[in-house]
Short mmCIF file of the C-alpha atoms (twelve columns), coordinates in Angstrom:
data_MODEL
# 
_entry.id   MODEL 
# 
loop_
_atom_site.group_PDB 
_atom_site.id 
_atom_site.type_symbol 
_atom_site.label_atom_id 
_atom_site.label_alt_id 
_atom_site.label_comp_id 
_atom_site.label_asym_id 
_atom_site.label_seq_id 
_atom_site.Cartn_x 
_atom_site.Cartn_y 
_atom_site.Cartn_z 
_atom_site.pdbx_PDB_model_num 
ATOM 1   C CA . UNK A 1   4.427   4.101   -16.197 1 
ATOM 2   C CA . UNK A 2   1.177   2.174   -15.892 1 
ATOM 3   C CA . UNK A 3   -1.296  4.867   -14.835 1 
ATOM 4   C CA . UNK A 4   -2.888  4.912   -18.294 1 
ATOM 5   C CA . UNK A 5   -3.259  1.122   -18.275 1 
ATOM 6   C CA . UNK A 6   -4.864  1.167   -14.830 1 
ATOM 7   C CA . UNK A 7   -7.362  3.851   -15.806 1 
ATOM 8   C CA . UNK A 8   -8.270  2.004   -19.006 1 
ATOM 9   C CA . UNK A 9   -8.672  -1.290  -17.160 1 
ATOM 10  C CA . UNK A 10  -10.760 0.255   -14.397 1 
ATOM 11  C CA . UNK A 11  -13.100 1.917   -16.890 1 
ATOM 12  C CA . UNK A 12  -13.520 -1.367  -18.760 1 
ATOM 13  C CA . UNK A 13  -13.672 -3.961  -15.969 1 
ATOM 14  C CA . UNK A 14  -13.398 -2.182  -12.620 1 
ATOM 15  C CA . UNK A 15  -10.955 -3.334  -9.958  1 
ATOM 16  C CA . UNK A 16  -10.778 -6.926  -11.195 1 
ATOM 17  C CA . UNK A 17  -7.856  -9.349  -10.550 1 
ATOM 18  C CA . UNK A 18  -6.034  -8.189  -13.685 1 
ATOM 19  C CA . UNK A 19  -6.139  -4.609  -12.407 1 
ATOM 20  C CA . UNK A 20  -4.303  -5.682  -9.236  1 
ATOM 21  C CA . UNK A 21  -1.909  -7.880  -11.219 1 
ATOM 22  C CA . UNK A 22  -0.831  -4.803  -13.165 1 
ATOM 23  C CA . UNK A 23  -0.144  -3.000  -9.892  1 
ATOM 24  C CA . UNK A 24  1.727   -5.902  -8.300  1 
ATOM 25  C CA . UNK A 25  4.030   -6.715  -11.191 1 
ATOM 26  C CA . UNK A 26  4.883   -3.073  -11.768 1 
ATOM 27  C CA . UNK A 27  5.756   -2.655  -8.070  1 
ATOM 28  C CA . UNK A 28  7.883   -5.818  -8.110  1 
ATOM 29  C CA . UNK A 29  9.867   -4.603  -11.121 1 
ATOM 30  C CA . UNK A 30  10.410  -1.263  -9.379  1 
ATOM 31  C CA . UNK A 31  11.704  -2.973  -6.223  1 
ATOM 32  C CA . UNK A 32  14.065  -5.203  -8.168  1 
ATOM 33  C CA . UNK A 33  15.540  -2.174  -9.916  1 
ATOM 34  C CA . UNK A 34  16.168  -0.667  -6.462  1 
ATOM 35  C CA . UNK A 35  18.218  -3.686  -5.337  1 
ATOM 36  C CA . UNK A 36  15.634  -6.030  -3.808  1 
ATOM 37  C CA . UNK A 37  16.648  -9.633  -4.534  1 
ATOM 38  C CA . UNK A 38  13.794  -12.119 -4.837  1 
ATOM 39  C CA . UNK A 39  14.672  -15.809 -4.558  1 
ATOM 40  C CA . UNK A 40  13.745  -19.029 -2.776  1 
ATOM 41  C CA . UNK A 41  15.755  -17.731 0.199   1 
ATOM 42  C CA . UNK A 42  13.570  -14.629 0.541   1 
ATOM 43  C CA . UNK A 43  10.998  -14.871 3.312   1 
ATOM 44  C CA . UNK A 44  8.306   -12.316 2.573   1 
ATOM 45  C CA . UNK A 45  5.123   -11.026 4.201   1 
ATOM 46  C CA . UNK A 46  2.137   -9.678  2.278   1 
ATOM 47  C CA . UNK A 47  0.652   -7.454  4.976   1 
ATOM 48  C CA . UNK A 48  -2.975  -6.397  4.515   1 
ATOM 49  C CA . UNK A 49  -3.045  -8.900  1.683   1 
ATOM 50  C CA . UNK A 50  -6.813  -9.068  1.024   1 
ATOM 51  C CA . UNK A 51  -7.001  -11.587 -1.868  1 
ATOM 52  C CA . UNK A 52  -3.237  -12.165 -1.909  1 
ATOM 53  C CA . UNK A 53  -2.543  -11.159 -5.502  1 
ATOM 54  C CA . UNK A 54  0.632   -9.191  -4.681  1 
ATOM 55  C CA . UNK A 55  2.059   -11.983 -2.542  1 
ATOM 56  C CA . UNK A 56  1.164   -14.623 -5.121  1 
ATOM 57  C CA . UNK A 57  3.275   -12.789 -7.704  1 
ATOM 58  C CA . UNK A 58  6.194   -12.760 -5.269  1 
ATOM 59  C CA . UNK A 59  5.716   -16.515 -4.827  1 
ATOM 60  C CA . UNK A 60  6.147   -16.941 -8.572  1 
ATOM 61  C CA . UNK A 61  9.574   -15.336 -8.150  1 
ATOM 62  C CA . UNK A 62  10.439  -18.054 -5.612  1 
ATOM 63  C CA . UNK A 63  9.794   -16.150 -2.371  1 
ATOM 64  C CA . UNK A 64  8.496   -17.964 0.693   1 
ATOM 65  C CA . UNK A 65  5.278   -16.090 1.429   1 
ATOM 66  C CA . UNK A 66  3.226   -15.495 4.532   1 
ATOM 67  C CA . UNK A 67  -0.058  -13.615 4.190   1 
ATOM 68  C CA . UNK A 68  -1.656  -11.482 6.902   1 
ATOM 69  C CA . UNK A 69  -4.888  -9.516  7.214   1 
ATOM 70  C CA . UNK A 70  -7.821  -9.005  9.570   1 
ATOM 71  C CA . UNK A 71  -9.793  -11.698 7.722   1 
ATOM 72  C CA . UNK A 72  -8.874  -14.448 5.311   1 
ATOM 73  C CA . UNK A 73  -10.018 -13.475 1.815   1 
ATOM 74  C CA . UNK A 74  -7.267  -15.304 -0.062  1 
ATOM 75  C CA . UNK A 75  -8.051  -16.633 -3.503  1 
ATOM 76  C CA . UNK A 76  -8.863  -20.379 -3.638  1 
ATOM 77  C CA . UNK A 77  -5.496  -21.305 -5.136  1 
ATOM 78  C CA . UNK A 78  -3.808  -19.827 -2.038  1 
ATOM 79  C CA . UNK A 79  -5.933  -21.787 0.451   1 
ATOM 80  C CA . UNK A 80  -2.925  -23.727 1.757   1 
ATOM 81  C CA . UNK A 81  -0.629  -20.711 2.063   1 
ATOM 82  C CA . UNK A 82  0.519   -19.581 5.551   1 
ATOM 83  C CA . UNK A 83  -1.926  -16.979 6.825   1 
ATOM 84  C CA . UNK A 84  -1.906  -14.868 10.008  1 
ATOM 85  C CA . UNK A 85  -4.861  -12.951 11.389  1 
ATOM 86  C CA . UNK A 86  -4.029  -9.451  12.605  1 
ATOM 87  C CA . UNK A 87  -5.777  -6.145  13.227  1 
ATOM 88  C CA . UNK A 88  -3.193  -3.487  12.419  1 
ATOM 89  C CA . UNK A 89  -4.998  -0.843  14.463  1 
ATOM 90  C CA . UNK A 90  -5.176  -2.958  17.593  1 
ATOM 91  C CA . UNK A 91  -2.582  -5.752  17.624  1 
ATOM 92  C CA . UNK A 92  1.165   -5.672  18.144  1 
ATOM 93  C CA . UNK A 93  2.584   -6.309  14.682  1 
ATOM 94  C CA . UNK A 94  5.702   -7.857  16.215  1 
ATOM 95  C CA . UNK A 95  3.701   -11.073 16.706  1 
ATOM 96  C CA . UNK A 96  4.023   -11.673 12.966  1 
ATOM 97  C CA . UNK A 97  7.777   -12.237 13.230  1 
ATOM 98  C CA . UNK A 98  10.535  -10.829 11.031  1 
ATOM 99  C CA . UNK A 99  11.071  -11.082 7.289   1 
ATOM 100 C CA . UNK A 100 13.500  -10.267 4.499   1 
ATOM 101 C CA . UNK A 101 10.750  -8.398  2.644   1 
ATOM 102 C CA . UNK A 102 7.424   -6.923  3.718   1 
ATOM 103 C CA . UNK A 103 4.944   -5.484  1.227   1 
ATOM 104 C CA . UNK A 104 2.072   -3.324  2.467   1 
ATOM 105 C CA . UNK A 105 0.157   -2.101  -0.556  1 
ATOM 106 C CA . UNK A 106 -2.658  0.450   -0.251  1 
ATOM 107 C CA . UNK A 107 -3.388  -0.381  3.369   1 
ATOM 108 C CA . UNK A 108 -2.177  2.679   5.260   1 
ATOM 109 C CA . UNK A 109 -5.106  4.904   4.288   1 
ATOM 110 C CA . UNK A 110 -7.495  2.363   5.814   1 
ATOM 111 C CA . UNK A 111 -5.893  2.462   9.273   1 
ATOM 112 C CA . UNK A 112 -7.285  4.611   12.057  1 
ATOM 113 C CA . UNK A 113 -3.842  4.674   13.709  1 
ATOM 114 C CA . UNK A 114 -1.338  4.957   10.847  1 
ATOM 115 C CA . UNK A 115 1.258   6.736   12.996  1 
ATOM 116 C CA . UNK A 116 1.353   3.798   15.418  1 
ATOM 117 C CA . UNK A 117 1.898   1.472   12.480  1 
ATOM 118 C CA . UNK A 118 4.702   3.574   10.985  1 
ATOM 119 C CA . UNK A 119 6.494   3.800   14.304  1 
ATOM 120 C CA . UNK A 120 6.537   0.011   14.676  1 
ATOM 121 C CA . UNK A 121 6.961   -1.234  11.114  1 
ATOM 122 C CA . UNK A 122 10.713  -1.793  11.517  1 
ATOM 123 C CA . UNK A 123 9.944   -4.603  13.976  1 
ATOM 124 C CA . UNK A 124 8.820   -6.735  11.023  1 
ATOM 125 C CA . UNK A 125 12.210  -6.632  9.299   1 
ATOM 126 C CA . UNK A 126 15.409  -8.543  9.732   1 
ATOM 127 C CA . UNK A 127 18.582  -6.441  9.491   1 
ATOM 128 C CA . UNK A 128 19.031  -5.528  5.846   1 
ATOM 129 C CA . UNK A 129 15.414  -6.388  5.069   1 
ATOM 130 C CA . UNK A 130 13.220  -4.264  2.787   1 
ATOM 131 C CA . UNK A 131 9.769   -2.780  3.371   1 
ATOM 132 C CA . UNK A 132 7.623   -1.759  0.400   1 
ATOM 133 C CA . UNK A 133 4.977   0.705   1.567   1 
ATOM 134 C CA . UNK A 134 2.452   2.397   -0.696  1 
ATOM 135 C CA . UNK A 135 -0.665  4.373   0.075   1 
ATOM 136 C CA . UNK A 136 -3.201  6.620   -1.635  1 
ATOM 137 C CA . UNK A 137 -2.813  10.127  -0.260  1 
ATOM 138 C CA . UNK A 138 -6.035  12.012  0.435   1 
ATOM 139 C CA . UNK A 139 -5.533  14.960  -1.927  1 
ATOM 140 C CA . UNK A 140 -4.697  12.794  -4.918  1 
ATOM 141 C CA . UNK A 141 -7.359  12.267  -7.623  1 
ATOM 142 C CA . UNK A 142 -8.256  8.885   -6.078  1 
ATOM 143 C CA . UNK A 143 -8.011  9.988   -2.448  1 
ATOM 144 C CA . UNK A 144 -11.692 9.313   -1.764  1 
ATOM 145 C CA . UNK A 145 -11.551 5.907   -3.440  1 
ATOM 146 C CA . UNK A 146 -15.111 4.857   -4.322  1 
ATOM 147 C CA . UNK A 147 -16.501 8.407   -3.984  1 
ATOM 148 C CA . UNK A 148 -13.686 10.265  -5.737  1 
ATOM 149 C CA . UNK A 149 -13.475 13.105  -6.754  1 
ATOM 150 C CA . UNK A 150 -16.071 14.242  -4.214  1 
ATOM 151 C CA . UNK A 151 -13.468 13.896  -1.455  1 
ATOM 152 C CA . UNK A 152 -12.254 17.345  -2.530  1 
ATOM 153 C CA . UNK A 153 -15.375 18.674  -0.813  1 
ATOM 154 C CA . UNK A 154 -13.896 17.452  2.465   1 
ATOM 155 C CA . UNK A 155 -13.973 14.219  4.475   1 
ATOM 156 C CA . UNK A 156 -17.150 15.259  6.289   1 
ATOM 157 C CA . UNK A 157 -19.278 16.216  3.283   1 
ATOM 158 C CA . UNK A 158 -17.806 14.741  0.109   1 
ATOM 159 C CA . UNK A 159 -19.221 11.232  0.445   1 
ATOM 160 C CA . UNK A 160 -22.653 12.585  1.423   1 
ATOM 161 C CA . UNK A 161 -22.848 14.725  -1.715  1 
ATOM 162 C CA . UNK A 162 -21.783 11.688  -3.734  1 
ATOM 163 C CA . UNK A 163 -24.631 9.667   -2.191  1 
ATOM 164 C CA . UNK A 164 -27.194 12.269  -3.244  1 
ATOM 165 C CA . UNK A 165 -25.970 12.294  -6.820  1 
ATOM 166 C CA . UNK A 166 -25.246 8.576   -7.125  1 
ATOM 167 C CA . UNK A 167 -27.346 6.627   -4.628  1 
ATOM 168 C CA . UNK A 168 -26.401 3.032   -4.026  1 
ATOM 169 C CA . UNK A 169 -23.765 0.989   -2.289  1 
ATOM 170 C CA . UNK A 170 -20.537 2.833   -1.479  1 
ATOM 171 C CA . UNK A 171 -17.536 0.882   -0.234  1 
ATOM 172 C CA . UNK A 172 -15.601 3.634   1.541   1 
ATOM 173 C CA . UNK A 173 -16.682 5.919   4.393   1 
ATOM 174 C CA . UNK A 174 -14.363 8.560   5.909   1 
ATOM 175 C CA . UNK A 175 -13.277 7.838   9.473   1 
ATOM 176 C CA . UNK A 176 -14.832 4.364   9.314   1 
ATOM 177 C CA . UNK A 177 -12.678 2.466   6.809   1 
ATOM 178 C CA . UNK A 178 -10.903 5.310   5.004   1 
ATOM 179 C CA . UNK A 179 -8.801  8.017   6.648   1 
ATOM 180 C CA . UNK A 180 -7.180  11.165  5.218   1 
ATOM 181 C CA . UNK A 181 -3.472  10.537  4.724   1 
ATOM 182 C CA . UNK A 182 -0.762  12.885  3.510   1 
ATOM 183 C CA . UNK A 183 2.692   12.453  2.046   1 
ATOM 184 C CA . UNK A 184 4.601   15.201  3.877   1 
ATOM 185 C CA . UNK A 185 3.819   14.211  7.496   1 
ATOM 186 C CA . UNK A 186 4.263   10.511  6.800   1 
ATOM 187 C CA . UNK A 187 7.648   10.968  5.121   1 
ATOM 188 C CA . UNK A 188 8.755   13.032  8.119   1 
ATOM 189 C CA . UNK A 189 7.795   10.123  10.388  1 
ATOM 190 C CA . UNK A 190 9.615   7.627   8.195   1 
ATOM 191 C CA . UNK A 191 12.773  9.726   8.134   1 
ATOM 192 C CA . UNK A 192 12.656  9.857   11.929  1 
ATOM 193 C CA . UNK A 193 12.937  6.063   12.209  1 
ATOM 194 C CA . UNK A 194 16.547  5.573   13.297  1 
ATOM 195 C CA . UNK A 195 16.593  1.904   12.282  1 
ATOM 196 C CA . UNK A 196 15.323  2.525   8.743   1 
ATOM 197 C CA . UNK A 197 16.652  4.277   5.677   1 
ATOM 198 C CA . UNK A 198 14.583  5.389   2.712   1 
ATOM 199 C CA . UNK A 199 15.983  3.714   -0.389  1 
ATOM 200 C CA . UNK A 200 13.609  5.342   -2.841  1 
ATOM 201 C CA . UNK A 201 10.236  7.050   -3.003  1 
ATOM 202 C CA . UNK A 202 8.148   7.870   -6.056  1 
ATOM 203 C CA . UNK A 203 4.599   8.223   -7.363  1 
ATOM 204 C CA . UNK A 204 3.646   4.565   -7.569  1 
ATOM 205 C CA . UNK A 205 2.049   4.428   -11.004 1 
ATOM 206 C CA . UNK A 206 4.483   6.794   -12.718 1 
ATOM 207 C CA . UNK A 207 7.817   6.410   -10.839 1 
ATOM 208 C CA . UNK A 208 9.659   8.041   -13.718 1 
ATOM 209 C CA . UNK A 209 8.471   11.325  -12.170 1 
ATOM 210 C CA . UNK A 210 10.023  10.642  -8.766  1 
ATOM 211 C CA . UNK A 211 10.897  14.324  -8.360  1 
ATOM 212 C CA . UNK A 212 7.216   15.011  -7.637  1 
ATOM 213 C CA . UNK A 213 7.417   13.514  -4.135  1 
ATOM 214 C CA . UNK A 214 10.066  16.123  -3.272  1 
ATOM 215 C CA . UNK A 215 7.743   19.042  -3.997  1 
ATOM 216 C CA . UNK A 216 5.971   20.099  -0.793  1 
ATOM 217 C CA . UNK A 217 2.230   20.743  -1.163  1 
ATOM 218 C CA . UNK A 218 2.262   20.009  -4.900  1 
ATOM 219 C CA . UNK A 219 3.056   16.335  -4.249  1 
ATOM 220 C CA . UNK A 220 -0.156  15.922  -2.287  1 
ATOM 221 C CA . UNK A 221 -2.141  16.616  -5.464  1 
ATOM 222 C CA . UNK A 222 0.202   15.367  -8.193  1 
ATOM 223 C CA . UNK A 223 1.090   11.959  -6.738  1 
ATOM 224 C CA . UNK A 224 -1.764  9.533   -7.313  1 
ATOM 225 C CA . UNK A 225 -0.170  7.151   -4.817  1 
ATOM 226 C CA . UNK A 226 3.087   7.324   -2.846  1 
ATOM 227 C CA . UNK A 227 5.415   4.322   -3.034  1 
ATOM 228 C CA . UNK A 228 8.304   4.109   -0.588  1 
ATOM 229 C CA . UNK A 229 10.997  1.462   -0.338  1 
ATOM 230 C CA . UNK A 230 12.752  1.297   3.029   1 
ATOM 231 C CA . UNK A 231 15.565  -0.867  4.351   1 
ATOM 232 C CA . UNK A 232 16.397  -1.823  7.919   1 
ATOM 233 C CA . UNK A 233 19.914  -0.816  8.840   1 
ATOM 234 C CA . UNK A 234 22.376  -3.547  9.902   1 
# 
């Protein structure tokens, strides 16, 4: 469980590199416990990588990494790493090729067409390959991201009330770069993928309470973030 560490770090330093390192290393440990083998034979894709912190940690485990996002914001030390430009709302993700492991961390809630993405994600995996998918569901405490908890006032009004009370720059705007996402409908879509099996799903920052994702309605509020590990069937 790292939720307390993340909250403490965010209050002290905001979403700095160490904050994302905590997330990445915790997710990697969780995957390894679920049977994901990381070695120099593992070809991995950090999809929606932003600065590449998650993928860089996989590289330290020996994985051969490719990074992909709609713009190259990789940290300077990753300047020579393989990078692919892609718009996940518009482009065919199959152009990225296939991998043994794909990680897509906190990207889904920023897509205007998440269903299209979920229906095609298996195309990125080789048979037996793993896909780590996590997203911040709308009704969680951090569902509105930079204007949380005002998102509980609704996606049409919450951010506007926030602006009145705390004027200044706001990173996230509903239906522009942040979209309401829910656990129940997305898990139903994932279960419908005939070529994929769900290995494990849990609240990302406190996976010890995995039972929460099996509680309809309650999970939408009690899971701060939903982490799902999927595997492509042979």
